[in-house]
C-alpha angles and dihedrals in degrees: 000000000000088000091060093045091054092042094050094044089047088051092050091050090050091049091051089049091049089049091056091049090050087051089050092051093048090049093046089050088065093052130064124236135051098312088097093062092048089051090051091055091050091051092050094050095044090048093053092051090050090053092050090046091052089049090054090055091053100036116038113228116156097191094048090047089051088052098048095040088054091051091049092047090053092045089052093044091053091044090055091051091049088048091062086081094044113042144318091253091055089049103043097038098058094038090052091049091050090049094050092045091049090054093048089048090051090052093056093046 
C-alpha cells in the first residue's frame, strides 16, 4: 500500500511540475528571444518524468520508484528555493510537496 501512495504522490508531483513547464512554454511563446527554447527543454524533461511516473503506478518497481521519488523530491526542493524570489505560494507548495514525498519514500525504505 505504501508503494502505491508514494508512486501516486510522485506522479502527482511530476504532473504539477509538467503543468508549470507547460505554463512556461505558453508564456515564452508570447515573448521573443531564447526563452522559448529553454521552455521546450523543460516541457520535454517534465513529460518524460510523467511517463516514467505513470509506468511506476502500473508496473511495480521499488528501485525505480526510489530513484524517481528522489528526483521529484530534489526538483520540488529546488523549485521551493527558486520560489523564494517569486512568492510564498511558490515556496511553501513545493517545499511541502518535497516533505510529504520524502516521508512516503522513507516509509517504503
